[in-house]
Every structure is written in C-alpha cells, then in structure tokens.
C-alpha positions as CSV (number, residue, x, y, z in Angstrom):
1,M,-14.7,2.5,-14.9
2,A,-17.7,1.4,-17.0
3,L,-19.2,2.9,-20.3
4,H,-22.9,2.2,-19.7
5,P,-25.1,2.7,-16.6
6,A,-26.0,-1.1,-16.3
7,A,-22.5,-2.0,-16.3
8,A,-21.5,0.6,-13.8
9,R,-24.3,-0.6,-11.6
10,T,-23.1,-4.2,-11.9
11,L,-19.5,-3.2,-11.1
12,S,-20.7,-1.1,-8.0
13,Q,-22.6,-4.1,-6.8
14,A,-19.6,-6.3,-7.2
15,F,-17.6,-4.1,-5.0
16,E,-20.7,-3.8,-2.5
17,H,-20.9,-7.5,-2.1
18,H,-17.1,-8.2,-1.9
19,A,-17.0,-10.1,-5.2
20,V,-13.8,-8.1,-6.4
21,R,-10.4,-9.4,-5.4
22,K,-7.9,-6.6,-4.6
23,R,-4.2,-6.9,-3.8
24,Y,-1.7,-4.2,-2.7
25,L,1.9,-4.1,-2.0
26,A,3.2,-2.1,1.0
27,L,6.6,-1.3,2.5
28,V,6.1,-1.4,6.1
29,R,8.1,-0.7,9.4
30,G,9.7,-3.7,11.0
31,W,9.6,-7.3,10.5
32,M,6.1,-8.8,9.7
33,P,5.2,-12.2,10.5
34,D,4.9,-14.6,7.5
35,A,1.1,-14.2,7.4
36,A,-1.5,-12.4,9.4
37,E,-5.2,-12.2,9.4
38,V,-6.5,-8.8,10.7
39,D,-10.1,-8.8,11.7
40,H,-10.4,-5.5,13.4
41,A,-13.5,-3.4,13.1
42,L,-13.2,0.3,12.1
43,R,-14.9,3.5,12.8
44,P,-15.2,5.9,9.9
45,D,-12.3,8.5,10.2
46,D,-14.7,11.4,10.7
47,A,-17.3,9.7,12.8
48,P,-17.9,10.7,16.4
49,P,-16.4,8.3,18.9
50,D,-19.7,6.7,19.9
51,A,-20.5,5.9,16.3
52,P,-20.8,2.2,15.5
53,V,-17.8,0.4,14.1
54,Q,-17.9,-1.4,10.9
55,D,-16.4,-5.0,10.2
56,A,-13.1,-4.9,8.3
57,H,-10.9,-7.8,7.4
58,T,-7.5,-7.9,5.7
59,T,-5.2,-10.8,4.9
60,L,-1.5,-10.0,5.0
61,R,1.5,-12.0,3.6
62,C,5.1,-11.0,4.0
63,L,6.9,-11.2,0.8
64,A,10.4,-10.2,1.9
65,R,12.3,-8.7,4.8
66,L,15.1,-6.1,5.1
67,E,17.5,-5.2,7.9
68,L,19.9,-2.3,7.4
69,P,22.9,-1.7,9.8
70,E,22.2,2.0,9.8
71,A,19.6,3.1,12.6
72,A,16.8,5.3,11.8
73,D,15.7,5.4,15.3
74,P,18.5,5.6,18.0
75,R,16.8,3.2,20.3
76,F,17.7,0.2,17.8
77,P,20.9,-0.8,16.3
78,G,19.5,-1.0,12.7
79,T,16.4,-0.5,10.7
80,R,14.0,-3.2,9.5
81,A,11.2,-3.2,6.9
82,S,9.0,-5.8,5.2
83,L,7.4,-6.0,1.7
84,V,3.8,-7.0,2.4
85,E,1.1,-8.1,0.1
86,A,-2.4,-7.1,1.5
87,R,-5.6,-8.5,0.5
88,P,-8.7,-6.5,1.9
89,T,-11.9,-8.4,1.8
90,T,-13.9,-5.4,3.0
91,G,-13.6,-2.0,1.6
92,R,-13.2,0.5,4.5
93,R,-11.6,3.8,4.1
94,H,-7.9,3.5,4.8
95,Q,-8.4,0.1,5.9
96,I,-4.9,-1.4,4.9
97,R,-3.3,1.6,6.5
98,R,-5.3,1.4,9.6
99,H,-4.8,-2.4,9.9
100,L,-1.0,-2.2,9.5
101,K,-0.7,0.6,12.1
102,H,-2.9,-1.6,14.5
103,L,-0.2,-4.3,14.1
104,A,2.5,-1.8,14.9
105,H,3.9,-2.1,11.2
106,P,2.7,1.3,9.6
107,I,3.4,1.9,5.8
108,L,6.4,3.7,5.2
109,G,5.5,7.4,4.1
110,D,2.2,7.2,5.8
111,A,1.9,10.9,7.3
112,T,-1.3,10.0,9.1
113,H,-0.7,6.5,10.6
114,G,2.9,6.3,10.4
115,K,6.0,8.0,12.1
116,G,7.3,11.2,10.7
117,P,11.1,10.7,11.5
118,L,11.0,7.3,10.0
119,N,9.3,8.4,6.9
120,R,11.9,11.1,6.4
121,W,14.8,8.7,6.9
122,W,13.3,6.4,4.2
123,A,12.6,9.3,1.9
124,E,16.3,10.5,2.0
125,R,17.4,6.8,1.2
126,L,14.9,6.1,-1.5
127,G,14.9,9.6,-3.1
128,R,11.0,10.0,-2.9
129,Q,8.6,11.2,-0.3
130,R,5.6,9.1,-0.9
131,L,3.1,6.6,0.6
132,W,4.6,3.1,-0.1
133,L,1.2,1.4,-0.8
134,H,0.4,0.4,-4.3
135,A,-2.7,-1.1,-5.8
136,W,-1.2,-3.7,-8.1
137,H,-3.9,-6.3,-8.8
138,L,-7.7,-6.2,-9.4
139,G,-9.9,-9.1,-10.3
140,L,-13.6,-9.2,-11.0
141,A,-16.1,-10.6,-13.3
142,H,-16.8,-8.7,-16.6
143,P,-20.2,-6.9,-16.1
144,V,-21.7,-8.3,-19.3
145,T,-19.9,-11.5,-20.3
146,C,-19.1,-12.5,-16.6
147,E,-15.7,-13.7,-17.8
148,W,-13.1,-13.2,-15.0
149,L,-10.8,-10.3,-15.6
150,A,-7.4,-10.0,-13.9
151,L,-6.1,-6.5,-14.2
152,D,-2.3,-5.9,-13.0
153,S,-1.0,-2.4,-12.9
154,G,2.7,-3.5,-12.4
155,L,4.8,-1.1,-10.4
156,P,4.1,2.7,-10.6
157,D,6.0,5.0,-12.9
158,P,8.6,6.7,-10.8
159,W,7.3,10.1,-12.0
160,A,3.7,9.5,-11.8
161,A,3.2,11.7,-8.8
162,S,5.2,14.5,-10.3
163,P,5.7,14.4,-14.1
164,P,7.7,17.1,-15.7
165,T,5.7,20.0,-17.1
166,A,6.2,22.9,-19.5
167,A,6.5,25.1,-16.5
168,T,9.1,22.8,-14.6
169,G,10.9,21.4,-17.6
170,P,12.5,18.0,-17.4
171,H,13.6,16.7,-14.0
172,P,17.2,17.2,-13.4
173,A,19.5,14.2,-14.2
174,G,20.4,13.8,-10.5
175,D,16.8,13.7,-9.5
176,A,15.8,11.1,-12.2
177,L,16.3,8.3,-9.7
178,D,14.7,5.0,-10.4
179,W,13.3,4.4,-7.0
180,Q,12.1,0.9,-8.1
181,Q,15.8,0.0,-8.6
182,R,16.8,1.6,-5.2
183,V,14.1,-0.5,-3.6
184,L,15.1,-3.7,-5.4
185,A,18.8,-3.1,-4.7
186,L,18.3,-3.3,-1.2
187,P,19.4,-6.5,0.7
188,W,15.9,-8.2,0.9
189,R,15.6,-11.7,2.2
190,A,12.7,-13.8,1.1
191,A,10.1,-14.4,3.9
192,G,9.0,-17.7,5.1
C-alpha cells in the first residue's frame, strides 16, 4: 500500500487508531431494518473459549430489499434479501460477517457463517458461488500531505475470482454471465 517505510508506518497507525473509513456492500438473507448499530464484542476465531473478547462496532444501513415468490426454504412462502452498506469502526477479523450473523442476516454465500442450502439456491440464480461482500470505499488521510483520499473500487469484475487462463481458455459464452446485471435486474425496492 505504501512505497516508503515511513508512509507504511503512518498508514498502519491510521488503521490502528480507527482513522480510516471503510464501507462495504453486502447481500444478506432476509429484510434488514433501515438502520442498525451493532456493538457486539468478538473473540478471535481461533481463540480458546475463555479468551477475552474485543470491542467490535459496525454501522449498517439497508439500501434496498427484495422479495421473490420462489421459496429457497420450504418453511417460507418466498425468499427475501437485502442490500446493505456496512461501516465497521473497529477492524476485527470477519467482523461484518459475524455481526450480520449475530443479527440473523448472514451474508449470502458465506460458507462459514451462513446457510449452505440458501447459499446454493442463490448461486444457482445468480450464476456465481461467492461471498456477496464487497469492499467498495476506503477513506483516509494521505500519509505525507494529509490530504483526504477517497478510494472507490466500484463493483468487482465478474471474472476477478476466476479469470480465463491459457490452460482453461475463454469462458464459454453461456457462462459469461454478467452477474451484476442479474443482481440489478431483480425487483429491488428502496429501503426507508
């Protein structure tokens, strides 16, 4: 991230002191409330059960909701999902994933904290098996000039996870799905 040790140190300290603004987009199970503040301490994943917990805070905002008439789970008449913006103010490992699971709205495609049958159901409809969490904005002070930098990634390239190689050749036309268009084509309703 930095070209010089001093700049790297400054950037590292910015992350350590929570001076970096991070925003993520996530597709989650169910209908999220319009806004939520999660202040739920987390223990490191690999820590023993008696290890101390660490403070963890995430601000969530529902951007849109979706209800499909087809049921992913036979217990329900349809399937619901929400598009959520997550802003963690602390930086614990898998914090957003764990906080959304804590709210019973796991991220679609989350093999660790989500639901396997639901993940497979969505993968079939969207043409991709992936974790539907995307880091799309990073804001921080430049390590030398202190000018505020706003870095936006946009939506990920649909083949970023599995680009064609010389060994595999180009993806077949039937597989060249624009998953972004599939997601956007769903009947979303604005939240709030």
